[in-house]
matplotlib code that plots the C-alpha trace (Angstrom):
import matplotlib.pyplot as plt

x = [36.7, 34.0, 36.5, 38.0, 34.6, 33.6, 36.4, 35.8, 32.2, 32.6, 35.6, 37.8, 41.1, 39.5, 38.3, 41.2, 43.2, 41.5, 42.3, 45.9, 46.2, 43.7, 45.5, 49.1, 48.1, 46.8, 49.6, 51.7, 49.5, 50.3, 54.3, 53.7, 52.0, 54.8, 57.5, 56.2, 54.9, 51.4, 51.4, 53.6, 56.2, 54.6, 51.6, 53.3, 54.1, 50.3, 48.9, 50.7, 49.5, 45.7, 47.0, 47.8, 45.1, 42.8, 44.0, 42.3, 39.5, 38.9, 39.1, 36.1, 34.5, 34.6, 33.7, 30.5, 29.6, 31.5, 28.8, 26.3, 22.7, 22.2, 24.1, 23.6, 25.9, 25.7, 26.4, 29.7, 30.9, 30.4, 32.1, 35.0, 35.3, 35.0, 37.8, 40.2, 38.9, 39.9, 42.9, 44.0, 43.3, 45.1, 48.2, 47.6, 48.1, 50.9, 53.2, 52.3, 53.4, 56.3, 57.3, 57.0, 58.2, 61.2, 62.0, 60.8, 62.9, 66.2, 65.9, 65.7, 69.0, 71.1, 70.5, 68.8, 67.2, 69.3, 72.5, 73.8, 76.5, 77.0, 78.7, 81.5, 79.4, 80.2, 81.3, 79.3, 80.4, 81.3, 85.2, 85.1, 87.2, 85.0, 85.6, 86.9, 83.5, 82.1, 84.7, 83.8, 80.1, 80.4, 82.6, 80.5, 77.2, 79.0, 80.1, 76.8, 74.5, 77.6, 76.1, 72.4, 72.1, 69.7, 71.9, 75.1, 76.9, 79.6, 82.9, 84.4, 87.1, 84.9, 83.1, 86.4, 86.0, 83.5, 84.6, 83.6, 82.3, 80.2, 78.4, 75.0, 73.5, 72.2, 75.6, 77.3, 74.7, 75.0, 78.8, 79.1, 76.0, 73.8, 70.0, 70.4, 72.3, 73.0, 74.1, 74.5, 76.4, 77.7, 77.3, 78.0, 75.6, 77.1, 77.5, 75.5, 76.0, 73.2, 73.6, 71.1, 70.5, 69.0, 68.2, 68.4, 67.1, 69.8, 68.0, 66.3, 68.8, 65.9, 65.3, 62.9, 63.3, 65.4, 65.5, 67.9, 69.6, 70.7, 73.6, 75.7, 78.9, 81.1, 78.9, 80.6, 79.7, 76.4, 76.0, 76.4, 74.1, 71.9, 72.6, 72.5, 69.0, 67.6, 68.9, 67.5, 64.0, 64.4, 65.5, 62.4, 60.0, 62.4, 62.3, 58.9, 61.3, 62.6, 66.4, 68.4, 71.6, 74.5, 75.6, 78.8, 81.9, 84.1, 86.1, 86.2, 84.2, 86.5, 85.2, 89.0, 90.5, 88.0, 88.7, 92.2, 92.2, 89.2, 92.2, 94.8, 92.6, 92.0, 95.8, 96.5, 93.5, 94.5, 98.1, 96.8, 94.2, 97.6, 99.5, 96.6, 95.9, 99.7, 101.9, 104.0, 105.2, 106.7, 105.6, 104.1, 106.7, 106.2, 102.4, 102.5, 105.0, 102.2, 99.7, 101.4, 101.7, 98.1, 97.3, 100.2, 97.7, 94.9, 96.8, 97.5, 93.8, 92.4, 94.9, 92.7, 91.3, 93.3, 92.7, 95.3, 98.4, 96.8, 96.8, 100.2, 101.3, 100.0, 101.5, 104.9, 104.2, 103.2, 106.8, 108.8, 106.9, 108.5, 111.7, 111.8, 111.2, 113.6, 116.4, 116.7, 117.2, 118.2, 114.9, 113.1, 115.1, 114.0, 110.2, 109.6, 110.7, 108.3, 105.3, 105.7, 105.8, 102.5, 100.7, 101.6, 100.6, 97.2, 96.8, 97.2, 94.7, 92.2, 93.4, 92.0, 91.8, 91.3, 93.3, 95.8, 96.5, 96.3, 99.2, 101.2, 101.0, 101.7, 104.7, 106.0, 105.6, 107.4, 110.2, 110.4, 110.7, 113.4, 115.4, 115.2, 118.7, 117.9, 115.5, 114.2, 114.3, 112.2, 109.8, 109.3, 108.7, 105.8, 104.6, 104.7, 102.9, 100.7, 99.2, 98.4, 96.3, 94.5, 93.7, 92.7, 90.1, 88.8, 88.0, 86.5, 85.7, 84.9, 88.4, 89.0, 92.7, 93.9, 92.6, 94.6, 97.6, 97.2, 96.4, 100.1, 101.8, 100.8, 101.5, 105.0, 105.1, 103.9, 100.8, 98.9, 95.4, 95.3, 96.4, 93.4, 91.4, 92.0, 92.4, 88.5, 87.7, 89.3, 87.3, 83.8, 84.3, 84.7, 85.3, 86.4, 89.2, 92.8, 95.5, 92.2, 94.3, 97.3, 94.8, 93.6, 96.3, 97.9, 94.6, 95.9, 98.9, 98.2, 95.3, 98.1, 100.9, 98.1, 97.6, 93.5, 94.1, 90.1, 90.2, 93.7, 91.7, 88.6, 90.4, 93.1, 89.6, 88.2, 91.3, 91.7, 87.6, 87.9, 91.7, 92.0, 95.2, 96.9, 99.8, 99.3, 95.8, 97.6, 100.7, 98.8, 97.0, 100.7, 101.6, 98.1, 98.0, 101.4, 100.3, 99.5, 96.7, 96.7, 96.3, 97.8, 97.3, 100.5, 99.2, 97.6, 100.2, 102.4, 99.8, 99.4, 103.1, 102.8, 100.3, 102.3, 105.1, 102.6, 102.0, 104.4, 106.2, 109.8, 112.2, 110.4, 110.7, 113.5, 112.4, 108.8, 109.7, 112.1, 109.2, 107.0, 109.3, 109.3, 105.7, 105.5, 107.8, 105.7, 102.1, 104.4, 105.4, 101.9, 101.0, 103.6, 105.9, 109.6, 111.8, 109.9, 110.2, 113.8, 114.4, 112.3, 114.1, 117.4, 116.3, 116.2, 118.5, 119.6, 122.4, 121.6, 120.8, 117.8, 117.0, 118.3, 116.1, 117.3, 113.5, 113.9, 116.2, 113.5, 110.4, 112.5, 113.1, 109.2, 108.6, 110.6, 109.5, 106.2, 105.0, 104.5, 106.9, 108.4, 112.3, 113.2, 117.1, 116.8, 114.8, 117.4, 120.4, 118.5, 118.3, 121.7, 122.4, 120.3, 122.2, 125.3, 124.0, 122.1, 124.6, 123.2, 119.5, 116.9, 113.4, 112.0, 111.4, 110.0, 106.4, 106.2, 107.9, 105.9, 104.0, 106.5, 108.7, 106.5, 108.1, 111.6, 111.6, 112.5, 115.5, 119.0, 120.5, 117.3, 117.8, 120.6, 117.7, 115.3, 116.3, 115.6, 112.7]
y = [136.2, 133.8, 131.2, 134.0, 135.3, 132.1, 131.3, 134.8, 133.8, 130.1, 131.9, 129.0, 130.6, 131.7, 128.2, 126.6, 128.8, 128.4, 124.5, 124.8, 126.7, 124.5, 121.8, 123.0, 123.4, 119.9, 118.4, 120.0, 118.8, 115.3, 116.2, 116.9, 114.2, 111.9, 113.3, 112.3, 109.3, 109.7, 108.5, 105.9, 106.9, 106.2, 108.7, 112.0, 110.6, 109.2, 112.5, 114.6, 112.0, 113.0, 116.6, 116.5, 114.6, 117.1, 120.2, 119.3, 117.9, 121.2, 122.8, 120.6, 121.2, 125.2, 125.1, 122.9, 124.8, 128.2, 130.1, 131.7, 130.6, 126.5, 124.3, 120.5, 117.6, 116.9, 113.5, 114.4, 116.0, 112.7, 110.6, 112.8, 112.6, 109.2, 108.7, 111.2, 109.3, 105.8, 107.3, 108.6, 105.7, 103.5, 105.5, 106.2, 102.5, 102.2, 104.7, 103.5, 99.9, 100.8, 103.4, 100.3, 97.7, 99.1, 100.4, 96.6, 94.7, 97.5, 96.8, 92.5, 93.4, 94.6, 98.0, 100.0, 103.3, 105.2, 104.5, 106.7, 107.3, 110.7, 110.5, 113.1, 115.4, 115.8, 119.3, 119.6, 123.0, 124.0, 124.5, 121.8, 123.9, 124.2, 120.4, 122.0, 123.6, 120.0, 118.3, 121.5, 120.5, 117.1, 117.0, 119.5, 117.4, 114.4, 116.5, 118.1, 114.7, 112.6, 114.7, 113.4, 110.5, 108.7, 108.6, 106.5, 107.8, 106.7, 108.9, 110.6, 108.2, 105.4, 107.1, 108.8, 105.2, 105.9, 109.4, 109.4, 105.6, 103.7, 101.5, 102.2, 103.7, 100.3, 98.4, 100.9, 100.7, 97.3, 97.9, 100.4, 98.6, 101.6, 102.3, 105.6, 107.3, 111.4, 112.0, 115.8, 118.0, 121.3, 123.7, 127.5, 129.5, 133.2, 134.1, 131.7, 128.2, 125.5, 122.6, 119.4, 116.9, 113.3, 111.5, 107.7, 104.3, 102.1, 98.7, 99.8, 102.3, 104.5, 108.5, 109.5, 113.0, 115.2, 119.0, 122.0, 125.2, 128.2, 130.0, 133.0, 131.5, 133.2, 132.0, 128.4, 128.0, 129.2, 126.5, 123.6, 124.5, 125.4, 122.1, 120.4, 121.8, 120.3, 116.8, 117.3, 117.9, 115.1, 112.7, 113.6, 113.0, 109.3, 108.4, 110.2, 112.2, 115.1, 115.4, 118.3, 118.7, 120.5, 123.7, 124.2, 124.2, 125.7, 128.2, 131.4, 134.0, 134.8, 132.6, 133.1, 131.0, 128.6, 128.0, 127.2, 125.3, 123.2, 122.9, 122.1, 119.5, 117.7, 117.7, 115.8, 113.7, 112.6, 112.1, 109.9, 108.0, 106.7, 105.9, 103.5, 102.6, 101.2, 102.2, 104.9, 107.8, 109.4, 112.7, 113.2, 115.8, 118.0, 117.3, 118.3, 121.4, 122.3, 121.9, 123.9, 126.9, 126.9, 126.9, 129.6, 131.6, 131.0, 131.5, 135.2, 135.8, 134.7, 134.4, 133.5, 130.4, 127.7, 125.0, 126.2, 125.8, 122.4, 121.4, 122.5, 120.3, 117.7, 118.2, 118.6, 115.3, 113.4, 115.1, 114.0, 110.6, 110.5, 111.1, 108.7, 106.2, 107.1, 107.0, 111.0, 111.8, 115.5, 116.5, 114.3, 116.8, 119.9, 119.0, 117.8, 121.3, 123.2, 120.6, 121.5, 125.1, 125.2, 122.7, 125.1, 127.9, 126.7, 125.6, 129.3, 130.3, 127.9, 125.7, 122.3, 121.8, 118.2, 118.4, 120.2, 118.2, 114.9, 116.6, 117.4, 114.6, 112.1, 114.4, 113.3, 109.7, 110.4, 111.7, 108.8, 107.0, 108.1, 110.8, 108.9, 108.5, 106.0, 104.1, 106.5, 109.5, 107.2, 106.7, 110.2, 111.0, 108.4, 109.2, 112.7, 111.9, 109.9, 113.2, 114.9, 112.0, 111.4, 115.4, 115.0, 112.1, 113.8, 117.0, 114.9, 111.5, 110.1, 111.6, 108.0, 109.0, 110.0, 107.0, 104.8, 106.6, 106.0, 102.4, 102.4, 104.4, 101.9, 99.1, 100.2, 100.9, 97.0, 97.9, 95.2, 95.7, 99.0, 98.7, 96.4, 99.1, 101.8, 100.2, 99.0, 102.0, 103.6, 101.1, 101.9, 105.8, 104.8, 101.9, 103.4, 105.5, 105.6, 103.0, 100.7, 98.0, 98.7, 99.1, 95.8, 94.4, 95.8, 94.2, 90.9, 91.1, 92.7, 89.9, 87.3, 88.8, 88.6, 85.0, 85.5, 83.4, 83.3, 87.0, 87.6, 84.9, 87.1, 90.3, 88.2, 87.0, 90.7, 92.0, 89.7, 90.1, 93.6, 93.8, 90.4, 91.5, 93.3, 90.8, 91.3, 89.5, 86.4, 86.8, 86.5, 83.3, 81.6, 82.4, 81.6, 78.3, 77.4, 78.7, 76.3, 73.8, 75.4, 73.7, 70.6, 71.1, 71.4, 71.6, 74.7, 76.4, 76.0, 77.6, 80.2, 80.6, 80.9, 83.6, 85.6, 85.3, 86.5, 89.8, 90.5, 93.5, 92.3, 94.0, 92.5, 89.0, 87.6, 88.4, 87.3, 84.2, 83.1, 84.2, 82.3, 79.1, 79.1, 79.3, 76.2, 74.2, 74.8, 73.3, 70.2, 69.9, 70.3, 67.4, 65.4, 65.7, 66.6, 65.6, 67.3, 70.7, 70.5, 69.8, 73.0, 75.3, 74.4, 76.2, 79.3, 82.0, 83.9, 86.5, 89.6, 90.8, 88.9, 89.6, 92.6, 92.9, 89.3, 88.5, 84.6, 83.6, 84.5, 83.0, 79.5, 79.2, 80.3, 77.3, 75.1, 75.8, 75.8, 73.4, 69.8, 68.0, 70.9, 71.2, 73.6, 73.1, 73.2, 76.8, 77.9, 77.1, 79.2, 82.0, 82.0, 82.3, 85.5, 86.9, 86.3, 88.1, 91.1, 91.8, 93.4, 92.7, 91.2, 89.7, 92.3, 92.2, 89.5, 91.1, 91.8, 88.6, 87.4, 84.2, 82.1, 82.6, 80.9, 77.4, 78.9, 81.5, 79.7, 78.1, 79.3, 79.9, 82.1, 84.2, 86.8, 87.2, 89.1, 92.6, 94.3, 95.7]
z = [66.1, 67.1, 68.7, 71.3, 71.7, 72.4, 74.7, 76.6, 77.0, 78.6, 80.8, 79.5, 81.1, 84.4, 84.9, 83.6, 85.5, 88.7, 88.2, 87.9, 90.9, 93.0, 91.8, 92.2, 96.3, 96.1, 94.7, 97.2, 99.7, 98.9, 98.6, 102.3, 103.3, 101.3, 102.8, 106.6, 106.0, 105.7, 102.0, 100.0, 97.9, 94.5, 95.5, 94.3, 90.6, 90.8, 92.0, 89.6, 86.5, 87.6, 88.1, 84.5, 82.9, 84.9, 82.5, 79.3, 81.6, 83.2, 79.7, 78.4, 81.9, 81.2, 77.8, 78.3, 81.7, 81.7, 79.7, 82.1, 82.4, 83.5, 81.7, 81.0, 80.3, 76.6, 75.3, 74.1, 76.9, 78.5, 76.3, 76.4, 80.4, 80.4, 77.8, 79.6, 83.2, 81.9, 80.6, 83.6, 85.6, 83.5, 83.0, 87.0, 87.7, 85.5, 87.0, 90.5, 89.3, 87.9, 90.8, 93.0, 91.1, 90.1, 93.5, 95.1, 92.3, 92.9, 96.5, 96.2, 93.6, 96.0, 94.6, 96.9, 96.0, 98.7, 97.7, 94.8, 92.7, 91.0, 87.9, 86.5, 84.7, 80.8, 79.2, 76.1, 75.5, 71.8, 72.8, 75.4, 77.8, 81.2, 82.0, 85.4, 85.9, 85.1, 88.1, 90.4, 90.2, 90.4, 93.5, 95.3, 94.4, 95.8, 99.0, 99.4, 99.2, 101.6, 104.1, 104.4, 106.6, 105.0, 101.5, 100.9, 98.5, 96.6, 96.6, 93.7, 93.4, 92.9, 90.2, 88.3, 86.7, 84.5, 83.1, 79.4, 79.6, 77.4, 79.8, 80.3, 83.5, 84.8, 84.0, 86.1, 88.9, 89.4, 89.4, 92.2, 93.8, 93.7, 92.8, 91.8, 89.5, 89.1, 85.4, 84.0, 81.3, 81.5, 78.6, 77.9, 76.2, 75.7, 79.0, 80.7, 81.9, 80.7, 83.5, 83.0, 85.4, 85.3, 87.9, 86.3, 88.2, 88.6, 87.9, 84.9, 83.3, 82.5, 83.5, 86.1, 86.2, 84.2, 85.4, 83.1, 84.9, 83.9, 86.1, 85.6, 83.9, 86.4, 89.6, 89.9, 93.2, 93.0, 89.9, 92.8, 95.0, 92.3, 91.3, 94.6, 95.3, 91.7, 92.9, 96.2, 94.7, 92.6, 95.1, 97.0, 94.3, 94.3, 97.4, 99.3, 101.5, 101.9, 101.3, 102.5, 101.2, 103.0, 101.9, 99.8, 101.6, 99.3, 101.5, 99.0, 97.3, 94.5, 91.5, 89.7, 92.5, 92.5, 88.8, 89.6, 92.3, 90.2, 87.6, 89.6, 91.1, 87.8, 87.0, 90.3, 89.5, 86.1, 87.7, 90.1, 87.7, 85.8, 88.2, 89.9, 86.3, 85.3, 88.6, 86.5, 87.9, 85.2, 84.3, 87.8, 89.5, 86.6, 86.6, 90.4, 89.8, 87.4, 90.4, 92.8, 90.2, 89.8, 93.7, 94.0, 91.7, 93.4, 96.5, 95.2, 94.6, 98.0, 100.6, 103.3, 101.6, 103.7, 101.5, 98.9, 101.1, 102.4, 98.6, 97.9, 100.9, 99.3, 96.0, 97.8, 99.5, 95.8, 94.5, 97.8, 97.4, 93.6, 94.5, 97.3, 95.1, 92.5, 95.2, 94.8, 98.7, 98.2, 96.4, 99.3, 102.0, 99.5, 99.3, 102.9, 104.5, 101.7, 102.3, 106.4, 105.4, 103.0, 105.8, 108.8, 107.0, 106.3, 109.9, 110.9, 108.9, 109.8, 113.1, 113.3, 109.8, 109.0, 105.2, 106.9, 109.4, 107.3, 104.9, 107.6, 109.2, 105.6, 105.5, 108.5, 107.9, 104.2, 106.8, 109.0, 106.0, 104.2, 106.4, 110.0, 110.9, 113.6, 115.1, 117.9, 115.3, 112.9, 116.2, 117.0, 113.0, 113.3, 116.7, 115.4, 112.3, 114.4, 116.5, 113.4, 111.9, 114.8, 115.1, 111.3, 112.1, 114.9, 112.9, 110.5, 111.0, 107.3, 106.5, 104.6, 103.4, 106.8, 108.5, 105.7, 106.4, 110.4, 109.3, 107.7, 110.8, 113.4, 110.9, 111.0, 115.0, 114.5, 116.4, 113.9, 116.2, 115.9, 111.8, 111.4, 113.2, 111.3, 108.0, 108.2, 109.3, 105.6, 103.8, 105.7, 105.5, 101.4, 100.0, 96.9, 97.8, 96.1, 97.6, 98.5, 97.3, 99.4, 102.4, 101.9, 101.3, 104.7, 106.2, 104.8, 106.4, 109.7, 110.5, 109.6, 111.8, 114.5, 113.7, 112.5, 109.1, 108.6, 108.7, 106.4, 104.0, 103.9, 103.0, 100.3, 99.0, 98.7, 97.5, 94.8, 94.0, 93.5, 92.0, 90.2, 88.4, 91.2, 92.1, 95.6, 96.0, 94.2, 96.6, 99.7, 99.0, 99.3, 102.7, 103.7, 102.1, 104.0, 107.4, 110.6, 109.8, 106.1, 102.6, 101.5, 97.7, 96.0, 92.5, 93.5, 95.1, 92.2, 89.9, 92.2, 91.6, 88.1, 87.8, 90.6, 87.7, 85.5, 87.4, 89.3, 88.5, 86.8, 89.2, 92.0, 90.9, 91.7, 95.6, 95.1, 93.1, 96.6, 98.9, 96.8, 96.7, 100.5, 100.6, 98.3, 100.3, 103.3, 101.6, 101.0, 104.4, 105.7, 102.7, 104.2, 101.6, 103.2, 100.7, 98.3, 100.1, 100.7, 97.4, 96.1, 99.2, 97.1, 94.1, 95.9, 94.7, 98.7, 96.7, 98.3, 94.4, 94.7, 98.1, 99.2, 102.2, 103.4, 103.9, 102.6, 105.4, 108.0, 105.7, 105.6, 109.1, 109.7, 107.4, 109.3, 112.4, 112.0, 109.4, 108.6, 111.3, 112.6, 112.5, 115.1, 114.6, 111.2, 111.8, 113.9, 111.3, 109.0, 111.5, 112.1, 108.4, 108.2, 111.2, 109.3, 106.5, 108.6, 111.6, 114.5, 113.4, 115.7, 115.4, 118.0, 121.8, 123.3, 123.7, 120.1, 118.5, 115.5, 115.9, 113.7, 116.7, 119.2, 119.3, 119.1, 122.1, 124.8, 123.6, 124.8, 121.6, 120.3, 123.0, 120.9, 118.3, 121.1, 121.7, 125.3, 126.1]

ax = plt.figure().add_subplot(projection="3d")
ax.plot(x, y, z, "-o")
ax.set_aspect("equal")
plt.show()
């Protein structure tokens, strides 16, 4: 009782409370000055340290000076306040140095703090059945942060490889080249969701801040907004600037429809991850039928959400794509109209919707590749696809997948310059997008076809750096070695061919072997070893089984026409063999001829290989 009376007489509670309020206002003032650049980034954490040490200091001051009447400083008070001051200064200096050194060293190491990776949030609920919520929160947060100009945010595709990983955050940061990591967990407590977010220093791997949020379990989109707000506050403290995330654009207020769509996304992502990892398509049709079923249920709940029919169009495209790869043309003919109907329905709900336009254009590309009956119909389908894809990109210039598909369309239309431009834009928009290996491969050969060999080598090396076990980036080194002014190192060429044999799919190896032997012969010709090159060419299997597209003849003709001491007559003889194997085929119009045929294009016997303009 005496202690309570002392506390009351000395006014400990009101004086300490007054300090807490005044100090908090001062702390907010530091925050505002920090945001507008009047104070350095480390000012806020230092001010927070001083504020926290001020709490016991205010309590001591109230104890010794809070009672009525004149008060004097006594030795005990002076010693306590001095000790607190020393501790506050030491801690403040440590925090300041830690913040400055961490940010500076991270930046020096190529890990700028404004580059961010949001790792997939983990489902830590007792039953483990809300992973789709964790995925939804992750994707929504990436989408919201992606709209902040000052931030460079890794896409969902880029971070998905680190789902359930045992790697340390600092190791992930170095792999992705980011200075800040966002991590989180989602748990279910009764009727509520408990979401924990962590902001982690990418260089040191240590937590900067941690925050817990309680959200009603049915309010999924609100959960994503709450997480985004929390991360924005954490980033403000980290970067010393205001981070205004854009609002969630889920497109629906129906929580059940949102949950079904997230479940569909998870199945789709898992199917694509399996394909990216091993190239296997087994089970993909069943996966995308399950995706379509979930989206159809969601569409019944919210028939106005345009994202749902657009996503169903994508599911139809993937089923058709798998069918095309197994030569099931009847299934392709069935899936394309289904997909186009879904895409058109989405565009009726949301005219100009970028995602729906992309899906319609992508379906038309498949239509051109599989169902076109002649060259005119092929070009017409591709022109329609180009129109839709360009409209999608105008609606959303950051739509990397549409840029990648548009690059493919231009390559198919023999417009290598535009193919390069669009593929480069796709990688700039999302360096980690699905199919980045195929886009980089397209860049290699588009630059090669343009005769830009240094650019082609850059992209071939970049592909090898990022995808060392992908056979494409071992294969692409061979034609570059055999290009005009290329390598004379035959041993390296043979070593590449051996590695290609180890990496290439077995079904493709007969043709890859033939093409690779041609390129080794080209290197031998560059090394002034024409007899050795001739012996290598004699080993090639020219049968239709080994080379169904009859490409090897063209490659041999190109090598004979362009490497070592060119042999134009031998090149023409090889083209004659190609013409006999592919009646009626030509090498293009005079204006679109490949650089391979530059030295031959004015010969009278070459004219039958040129199409009319």
